[in-house]
C-alpha positions in Angstrom: -98.7 33.5 322.5 -100.7 30.3 323.2 -99.2 27.0 323.8 -100.7 23.8 324.4 -99.6 22.6 328.0 -97.4 19.7 327.6 -95.6 17.5 329.9 -92.1 19.1 330.5 -89.1 16.6 330.8 -86.1 18.4 332.6 -83.4 16.5 330.4 -85.2 17.2 326.8 -85.9 21.0 327.6 -82.6 21.6 328.9 -80.8 20.0 325.9 -83.1 21.9 323.7 -82.0 25.2 325.1 -78.4 24.0 324.7 -78.7 23.0 321.2 -80.4 26.3 320.5 -77.2 28.2 321.3 -74.4 25.6 320.3 -71.7 26.4 318.3 -71.7 22.8 317.4 -75.2 21.4 316.6 -77.6 23.1 314.1 -75.6 26.6 313.6 -77.5 26.8 310.3 -80.6 27.3 312.1 -80.1 28.2 315.7 -79.3 31.5 317.5 -75.5 30.9 317.8 -75.4 30.7 314.0 -76.8 34.3 313.7 -74.2 36.1 315.7 -72.1 37.3 312.2 -73.9 38.7 309.5 -72.1 39.4 306.1 -68.4 39.0 305.7 -65.9 40.8 303.6 -62.4 39.7 302.7 -59.4 42.3 303.6 -58.2 44.5 300.7 -54.7 43.3 301.1 -52.5 41.3 303.6 -48.8 41.0 304.1 -46.2 40.4 306.5 -42.5 40.0 307.4 -40.5 37.8 310.1 -38.2 38.5 312.8 -36.3 36.6 315.3 -36.2 39.6 317.6 -39.1 41.5 319.4 -38.7 45.1 318.0 -40.7 48.2 318.6 -43.6 49.4 316.3 -41.4 52.3 314.7 -38.8 49.9 313.7 -41.3 47.3 312.2 -43.0 49.7 310.2 -40.1 50.4 308.2 -39.7 46.9 307.1 -40.6 45.3 304.1 -43.8 43.5 304.2 -44.4 40.6 301.5 -47.8 39.3 300.7 -49.7 36.5 302.5 -52.7 34.9 302.9 -55.2 33.1 305.5 -53.9 29.7 306.1 -50.2 30.2 305.7 -47.9 29.2 309.0 -45.3 31.5 310.7 -42.3 30.6 312.7 -40.6 29.2 314.4 -41.2 29.3 318.2 -40.3 32.8 319.7 -40.4 34.5 316.8 -42.5 37.5 315.7 -44.7 37.8 312.7 -45.9 41.4 311.8 -49.0 41.8 309.5 -49.9 44.8 307.7 -53.7 44.8 307.4 -55.3 47.2 304.8 -59.2 47.2 304.8 -62.2 48.9 303.4 -65.4 48.6 304.9 -68.3 48.4 302.3 -70.8 51.3 302.5 -73.7 49.2 302.6 -72.7 48.3 306.1 -73.9 51.9 307.0 -75.3 51.9 310.7 -74.0 48.3 311.4 -71.5 47.3 314.0 -68.0 46.2 312.2 -65.4 43.8 313.7 -62.1 42.6 312.3 -62.1 39.0 312.8 -58.6 37.3 313.7 -57.9 34.0 314.6 -54.6 32.5 314.6 -52.2 30.0 317.4 -50.1 32.9 318.3 -50.8 35.7 320.5 -51.5 39.1 318.7 -51.4 42.5 319.3 -53.4 45.3 317.0 -51.6 48.7 316.5 -53.8 51.7 315.1 -52.1 55.0 314.5 -48.9 53.9 316.2 -50.6 52.9 319.4 -51.4 49.2 321.2 -55.2 49.0 320.8 -56.1 45.3 322.1 -54.8 41.9 322.4 -55.7 39.1 320.1 -55.3 35.6 321.6 -57.5 32.6 320.6 -57.3 31.0 323.9 -58.1 33.9 325.7 -61.4 34.5 323.6 -60.4 37.6 322.1 -60.6 36.8 318.3 -62.3 40.1 317.2 -61.6 44.1 317.2 -64.4 46.4 317.1 -63.8 48.9 314.1 -66.7 50.8 314.4 -70.1 50.2 316.8 -72.1 52.0 314.0 -70.7 52.7 310.7 -71.3 56.3 309.7 -70.7 58.2 306.4 -68.3 60.7 307.8 -65.9 58.0 309.8 -63.1 56.7 307.5 -64.1 53.2 305.7 -60.5 52.5 304.4 -57.3 52.4 306.7 -54.5 50.1 307.7 -53.8 48.3 310.9 -50.7 46.3 312.1 -50.9 43.1 313.9 -48.1 42.0 315.9 -48.1 38.0 316.4 -45.9 36.3 318.7 -45.1 32.7 317.7 -46.0 31.3 321.1 -49.6 30.5 322.6 -51.2 31.7 325.8 -49.1 29.3 327.6 -45.8 29.2 325.6 -45.1 26.4 323.3 -44.9 23.1 325.0 -44.5 20.2 322.7 -47.7 17.9 323.3 -48.7 19.2 327.0 -48.5 22.7 328.2 -45.7 22.1 330.8 -43.6 20.1 328.3 -40.3 21.5 326.9 -41.0 24.2 324.1 -41.1 22.7 320.5 -38.2 25.0 318.9 -39.7 24.3 315.2 -43.6 24.7 315.9 -45.5 27.0 313.3 -48.2 29.2 314.0 -51.1 29.5 311.6 -53.3 32.3 310.7 -56.7 30.7 310.3 -59.0 33.8 309.9 -58.7 37.3 309.1 -62.0 39.0 307.5 -64.5 41.8 308.0 -67.7 40.8 309.6 -70.8 42.5 310.7 -71.5 41.6 314.2 -75.2 41.3 315.5 -75.0 42.4 319.2 -78.4 41.7 320.0 -77.8 38.4 319.4 -74.7 38.2 321.6 -76.9 39.8 324.3 -79.4 37.1 324.0 -76.9 34.4 323.9 -75.7 35.6 327.0 -79.0 35.4 328.4 -79.6 31.7 327.3 -76.1 30.8 328.8 -76.9 32.2 332.3 -80.1 30.4 332.5 -79.0 27.1 331.1 -76.2 27.3 333.5 -78.5 28.0 336.5 -80.5 25.1 335.4 -77.4 22.7 335.6 -75.8 24.1 338.6 -78.7 24.6 341.0 -79.5 20.6 340.4 -82.4 18.7 339.7 -84.0 19.3 343.4 -83.9 23.2 343.2 -87.5 25.1 342.7 -85.4 28.0 341.4 -83.6 25.7 339.0 -86.9 24.5 337.3 -88.2 28.1 337.2 -84.9 29.0 335.0 -85.6 25.8 332.8 -89.5 26.8 332.4 -88.0 30.6 331.4 -85.8 29.6 328.9 -88.1 26.8 327.2 -90.5 30.0 326.9 -87.6 31.6 325.4 -87.1 29.2 322.6 -90.5 28.9 321.9 -90.7 32.8 321.4 -87.3 33.3 319.5 -87.0 32.9 315.9 -83.4 33.1 314.9 -84.3 34.5 311.3 -86.4 37.6 312.7 -84.7 40.0 315.0 -88.4 41.4 316.0 -88.7 38.5 317.9 -85.5 39.3 320.2 -86.7 42.1 322.5 -89.8 40.2 323.9 -87.3 37.2 324.3 -85.1 39.2 326.0 -87.6 40.4 328.4 -88.3 37.0 329.7 -84.8 36.7 331.2 -84.9 40.0 332.5 -87.7 39.2 334.5 -86.0 35.9 335.9 -82.8 38.1 336.5 -84.8 40.6 338.4 -86.2 38.5 340.9 -84.2 39.3 344.0 -82.5 37.5 347.0 -83.5 38.2 350.6 -81.5 40.6 352.7 -79.1 37.8 354.3 -77.9 36.3 350.9 -73.9 36.3 350.6 -72.4 38.8 348.5 -69.5 37.9 346.0 -67.2 40.9 345.3 -66.0 40.1 341.5 -62.9 42.0 340.6 -61.1 41.9 337.1 -57.9 40.2 337.4 -55.0 39.1 334.9 -52.6 37.0 336.9 -49.2 37.4 334.4 -46.5 35.2 335.5 -43.3 37.2 335.1 -41.6 34.4 333.6 -42.8 30.6 333.2 -43.3 29.0 330.1 -42.0 32.0 328.3 -39.0 34.2 328.9 -39.1 37.6 330.6 -39.0 39.5 326.9 -42.3 38.0 326.2 -43.9 38.6 329.3 -43.2 42.5 328.6 -45.7 42.2 325.3 -48.1 39.8 327.5 -48.5 42.7 329.9 -49.2 45.3 327.3 -51.6 42.9 325.5 -53.7 42.0 328.3 -53.7 45.5 330.1 -54.4 47.7 326.8 -57.7 45.1 326.5 -58.6 46.1 330.2 -58.3 49.8 329.4 -60.5 49.2 326.2 -63.3 47.5 328.4 -62.9 50.4 330.9 -63.9 52.9 328.7 -67.1 50.8 327.7 -67.8 49.7 331.3 -67.6 52.6 334.0 -68.3 50.2 336.8 -65.4 47.6 335.5 -62.5 47.5 338.2 -59.1 45.9 337.4 -56.6 44.7 340.0 -53.0 44.4 338.8 -50.0 43.6 340.9 -46.1 43.6 340.5 -44.2 46.9 340.0 -41.9 45.2 337.8 -44.6 45.0 335.1 -45.8 48.3 335.4 -42.2 49.6 335.0 -41.8 47.5 331.7 -44.8 48.8 330.5 -43.8 52.2 331.4 -40.5 51.7 329.4 -41.8 49.9 326.3 -45.5 51.3 326.0 -45.5 54.9 327.5 -48.5 55.8 325.9 -50.1 52.7 327.4 -48.6 53.5 330.7 -50.4 57.2 330.7 -53.6 55.6 330.1 -53.0 53.2 332.7 -52.5 56.3 335.1 -55.5 58.0 334.2 -57.5 55.0 335.2 -55.9 54.5 338.5 -57.0 57.9 339.3 -60.3 57.2 338.1 -60.2 54.1 340.6 -60.9 51.5 337.6 -57.4 50.2 337.5 -56.1 49.3 341.1 -52.7 48.3 341.7 -52.2 45.9 344.3 -49.5 43.6 346.1 -46.8 46.5 347.1 -44.1 44.0 345.9 -41.5 44.1 343.0 -43.0 40.9 341.9 -45.1 38.3 343.1 -42.0 36.4 344.6 -41.7 32.8 346.1 -42.9 32.8 349.7 -40.1 31.2 351.2 -36.6 30.8 349.5 -35.6 34.4 349.7 -33.9 35.9 352.8 -35.8 38.1 355.1 -33.7 40.9 354.1 -35.1 40.2 350.0 -38.5 40.0 351.4 -38.5 43.5 352.9 -36.8 44.8 349.7 -39.7 43.4 347.6 -42.0 45.4 349.8 -39.6 48.4 349.9 -39.0 48.7 346.3 -42.7 47.8 345.5 -44.4 50.2 347.8 -41.9 53.1 346.4 -42.5 52.2 342.9 -46.5 52.6 343.6 -46.1 55.9 345.5 -43.8 57.4 343.2 -45.9 56.5 339.8 -49.4 56.4 341.3 -49.2 58.4 344.6 -50.6 55.6 346.4 -49.1 52.8 348.9 -50.8 49.6 348.6 -52.9 48.0 351.4 -53.1 44.5 350.2 -50.3 42.2 349.7 -51.1 40.3 346.5 -49.9 36.7 346.1 -52.2 34.4 344.5 -50.0 32.0 343.0 -46.6 30.7 345.1 -45.7 27.3 346.5 -45.7 28.3 350.4 -45.6 31.3 352.9 -43.1 31.8 355.2 -44.1 32.8 358.9 -42.0 35.8 358.9 -44.4 37.7 356.0 -47.2 39.0 358.6 -44.3 41.1 360.4 -42.8 42.3 357.1 -46.2 43.0 355.9 -47.1 45.3 359.0 -43.8 46.7 358.6 -44.4 47.8 354.9 -48.1 49.5 355.9 -49.9 46.4 354.7 -52.6 45.0 357.0 -54.3 42.6 354.3 -53.4 39.3 352.4 -54.9 37.6 349.6 -53.8 34.0 348.0 -55.2 31.2 346.6 -52.7 28.5 346.1 -53.2 26.6 349.4 -56.7 25.6 347.9 -54.2 22.9 346.0 -53.0 20.8 349.2 -53.0 17.5 348.3 -54.2 15.8 351.9 -55.3 18.3 354.0 -57.8 20.9 353.3 -56.9 24.4 355.0 -59.6 25.1 357.3 -60.6 28.5 356.6 -61.2 31.3 353.5 -61.1 34.2 355.7 -59.0 34.5 358.8 -56.3 36.5 360.7 -52.7 35.3 359.8 -50.3 35.5 362.6 -46.5 35.6 362.3 -43.7 34.9 364.4 -43.9 38.3 366.6 -47.6 38.0 366.5 -48.4 40.5 364.1 -51.6 39.8 362.3 -52.9 40.2 358.9 -56.5 39.8 357.8 -56.1 37.3 355.0 -58.5 35.8 352.3 -58.8 32.9 350.3 -61.2 33.4 347.3 -63.6 30.2 348.1 -64.0 29.7 344.2 -60.2 28.3 344.4 -59.4 30.1 341.4 -58.0 33.3 340.2 -59.0 33.3 336.8 -62.7 32.8 336.9 -65.0 33.6 333.7 -68.1 35.1 335.8 -70.1 31.8 334.9 -73.0 30.9 337.2 -70.8 28.0 338.3 -68.0 30.6 339.6 -70.9 32.0 341.8 -72.1 29.1 343.2 -68.4 27.5 344.1 -67.6 30.9 345.9 -71.2 30.5 347.9 -70.8 26.6 348.4 -67.1 26.6 349.2 -66.9 29.0 352.0 -65.5 27.2 354.9 -66.6 30.1 357.3 -70.2 30.2 356.8 -72.0 32.1 359.6 -68.8 34.2 360.3 -68.4 35.6 357.0 -70.6 37.0 354.5 -68.4 38.2 351.7 -66.0 37.0 349.1 -63.9 37.8 346.6 -64.2 36.3 343.0 -61.0 37.2 340.4 -62.2 37.0 336.8 -60.1 37.2 333.6 -57.6 34.7 331.9 -54.6 34.2 333.8 -51.0 32.8 334.1 -50.3 33.5 330.6 -52.3 36.7 330.7 -55.3 37.6 328.8 -57.6 39.1 331.4 -61.5 39.8 331.4 -63.5 40.0 328.3 -66.7 41.8 327.5 -68.7 38.6 327.7 -67.2 37.9 331.4 -68.7 41.5 332.4 -72.1 40.9 330.4 -72.6 37.7 333.0 -71.8 39.7 336.0 -73.9 42.3 334.8 -77.2 39.8 334.3 -77.2 38.8 337.9 -76.4 41.7 340.5 -79.0 40.3 342.8 -80.8 37.2 341.6 -82.9 34.8 343.7 -80.9 31.4 343.8 -77.3 33.0 343.3 -75.4 35.0 345.8 -75.5 38.9 345.3 -73.0 40.0 342.9 -71.1 43.2 342.8 -68.1 44.8 340.8 -65.6 45.8 343.7 -62.3 46.5 344.5 -59.9 45.2 347.3 -60.4 48.2 349.7 -64.1 48.1 349.8 -64.3 44.1 349.7 -61.6 44.0 353.0 -63.5 46.9 354.6 -66.6 44.6 354.6 -64.7 41.7 356.1 -63.0 44.0 358.6 -66.3 44.8 360.0 -67.2 41.4 360.9 -63.7 40.6 362.0 -64.3 39.9 365.7 -65.7 36.6 364.4 -62.6 35.4 362.8 -60.4 32.7 363.5 -56.5 33.1 363.5 -53.9 30.8 362.2 -50.0 31.2 363.4 -47.1 30.3 361.9 -46.2 29.1 358.2 -48.8 28.2 355.7 -47.4 25.0 354.4 -48.5 24.1 350.9 -48.6 20.1 350.5 -47.7 20.3 347.1 -44.7 21.2 344.7 -42.1 20.5 347.5 -39.7 19.7 344.5 -39.4 23.3 343.9 -37.3 23.8 346.8 -34.5 21.5 345.4 -34.9 22.0 341.3 -32.3 24.3 339.5 -29.7 24.6 342.3 -27.9 26.9 340.6 -30.7 29.6 340.6 -30.8 29.4 344.0 -27.1 29.5 344.5 -26.8 32.6 342.7 -29.8 33.8 344.4 -27.8 33.5 347.8 -24.8 34.5 346.8 -26.2 38.0 345.4 -27.9 38.5 348.6 -24.8 38.0 350.4 -22.9 40.4 347.9 -25.6 43.0 347.8 -25.4 43.2 351.6 -21.9 43.2 351.8 -21.9 46.2 349.0 -24.3 48.3 351.0 -22.2 47.7 354.0 -19.0 48.6 352.2 -20.5 51.5 350.8 -21.8 52.8 354.1 -18.3 52.4 355.6 -16.9 54.1 352.7 -18.8 57.1 353.0 -18.0 57.3 356.9 -14.1 57.2 356.1 -14.6 59.6 353.0 -17.6 62.3 352.6 -16.7 62.6 349.1 -17.4 59.2 348.2 -20.6 58.8 346.1 -23.1 56.5 347.5 -24.0 54.2 344.6 -27.9 54.6 345.2 -28.8 54.1 341.6 -26.5 51.1 340.9 -27.7 49.3 344.2 -31.2 49.8 343.2 -30.7 48.2 339.6 -28.7 45.4 341.1 -31.7 44.8 343.6 -34.4 45.1 341.1 -32.6 42.4 339.1 -32.1 40.1 341.9 -35.9 40.6 343.2 -37.2 39.9 339.7 -35.1 36.5 339.9 -37.0 35.6 343.0 -40.5 35.3 341.2 -42.3 32.6 342.0 -41.7 30.3 338.7 -38.1 31.3 338.5 -36.3 31.0 341.9 -38.2 27.8 342.5 -37.1 26.2 339.3 -40.4 25.7 337.9 -39.7 27.5 334.7 -38.6 26.5 331.3 -34.9 26.3 330.3 -34.8 29.5 328.4 -35.8 31.2 331.6 -33.1 29.5 333.8 -30.6 30.8 331.2 -32.1 34.2 331.9 -32.1 34.3 335.3 -28.3 32.7 335.4 -27.4 35.6 333.1 -28.5 38.3 335.3 -26.4 36.5 338.5 -23.3 36.4 336.4 -23.2 38.9 333.7 -24.7 41.4 335.7 -23.3 40.2 339.0 -22.7 42.8 341.7 -19.5 41.1 342.8 -17.0 43.3 340.7 -19.0 46.2 341.8 -18.5 45.2 345.4 -14.9 44.5 345.3 -14.3 47.9 343.4 -16.1 49.9 346.1 -13.8 48.3 348.9 -10.7 48.4 347.1 -11.2 52.1 345.7 -12.8 53.3 349.3 -11.0 51.2 351.9 -7.8 50.1 352.9 -7.1 46.4 352.1 -7.4 44.1 355.3 -6.4 40.6 355.3 -8.3 38.4 357.4 -6.5 35.1 357.8 -8.7 32.0 358.2 -8.3 28.2 358.4 -10.3 25.4 357.0 -10.1 22.2 358.8 -11.8 18.8 357.7 -15.1 18.3 360.1 -15.5 15.1 362.1 -18.9 14.5 363.4 -18.4 14.6 367.0 -21.0 15.0 370.1 -19.8 17.9 372.2 -20.7 16.3 375.5 -17.8 13.6 376.2 -16.2 14.6 372.6 -17.5 11.1 371.4 -17.5 10.4 367.8 -21.1 9.7 366.7 -20.1 7.2 363.8 -18.3 4.1 364.7 -15.6 2.9 362.9 -17.4 0.2 361.1 -19.8 2.6 359.7 -19.8 5.4 357.2 -21.5 8.7 357.2 -22.7 10.9 354.9 -24.3 8.1 352.3 -26.0 9.2 349.4 -29.4 7.4 348.8 -31.2 7.4 345.4 -35.0 7.3 344.9 -37.4 7.0 341.7 -38.6 10.6 341.3 -41.8 10.2 339.1 -44.6 12.8 340.2 -48.3 12.2 339.1 -47.7 15.4 336.7 -45.7 18.2 337.6 -42.4 16.8 337.0 -39.9 19.3 337.9 -42.2 20.6 340.7 -43.4 17.7 342.9 -41.9 14.9 345.2 -44.7 12.5 345.7 -45.2 10.5 349.1 -44.8 7.1 347.8 -41.0 7.8 346.4 -40.0 6.6 349.7 -40.7 3.0 348.9 -38.4 3.2 345.9 -34.9 3.9 347.9 
């Protein structure tokens, strides 16, 4: 192909390429507009609503009424089940066929009684592959069910994600139809996207960025969206660029699929169970298509929920754990708050978590995984080492308001001089998308350049779940070793930390607490939760002591191991880093208080004591306490003054109203 040489202007060529793949401009003639082909309506669509979260077997027994695209369902926290009957046209033989489904609520597709894939518009999961290439011998007509939660990926906040949920909100079904999906267009769109981002994020003075610009311009010249025969040559131009390699000294980014799911936050515990299933079953489907895909997943409690509610999915998870693709990490029962629990509770987080992972998967976690908490007690390194853990990954300290933490990779030293190898992913996020910008941020933000040549990048939608997508994996697969970018490899935590350990003699150390300069208000918010936590910590300690004494006095006494474990699990769950700190919605607060009160161990404790040991009355006296200096017994407050004064300040943070106490409040006494 011959082109008359022209003066190439960076701005016009870049915008030309952006518009060529835009989903807003020129979709009637650009490449984006060719992503989907023919469409076909569903044969029938019906639904029923329930205020409860029910099982699939119970749902299919209900009476479904006809419904249509455009209908709304609700209110918030209800569930709508859809029955979808579809027939794929015979004329689509040999074509990839998807069910396109877009709604405001989070969804789960069920087929043949099993969960198949999550559907979340906010998480870029709006289609389900019915067949990669329609064949005569496979069924063309069948029934699916879609379970739609009447809440979004981040709950149901009114006007703002962190506002109180809107109890009257409804959720609309915006699209439900069969489509022909053009896989070769999707591949080419990814080529264009990656090259455009290289141009934008390498900057105007970068030689490699101009090479990307010229390449993408030639691709636009060659590609005819209406003529698929032009696609192969266009793709080859991109591949030639991506295959030009780095030098041996280039930094390596270890990508790991991730799906941070808050065990409760802007939604209740019960919805988290479904978030886990939606997210993890989608990750399993990606593993089937991408043998190199590795997915890291923490929190034993969430595994226990899936085991209980989705046993078929849990069996699939165990299969991929053995294959090394689904990687349990963390070693704790939940990703707990890092400061408020007692030392005993911290130990129990690891004890119960590690026991669960060993019992279910035959492994002990080597890494403590706590990306999102509001500070880190100095006792944690010692507890980690005592639990067989020598590595630690977190993220939140990158949120410091004033003082930037000086390291990304270092040794964290505890109160007793115990040390753990610690890594903060330099991209400053635990939910990246595998874009060029993510790789470059990881490279440029590394505060330990020269000492460390390896960094982690966690990709996938998070906080509300969702996890990785095929598009994210396609981006990563484009640039394993492309000149101008860091080297990129799919990795697991063990491989990554082993690379760090090989150079650990160069690392700096940090002794004592890791203090987060944000969200300080979480240590006073929702005092009832904090009171319930401390009371139950004391009661559980005393119940175990009483039970041990009872066993010493009476060999026939049945030590209540199962009941104690059940109570500890409930307490540890409520120590999750958005529950115990009070940074959750009111519905979660009520759930937590219910666990403390309705399922309290107090009656259990006194039952153990009264039934197994003689009652001992210990008299005590409470005296009114004067504030007195012991040396000389001098009163510290004079007769003319008052102590214990209560002082009020205006508490108006910049954004996180239940979380932050800003420094300027001191001027509002």
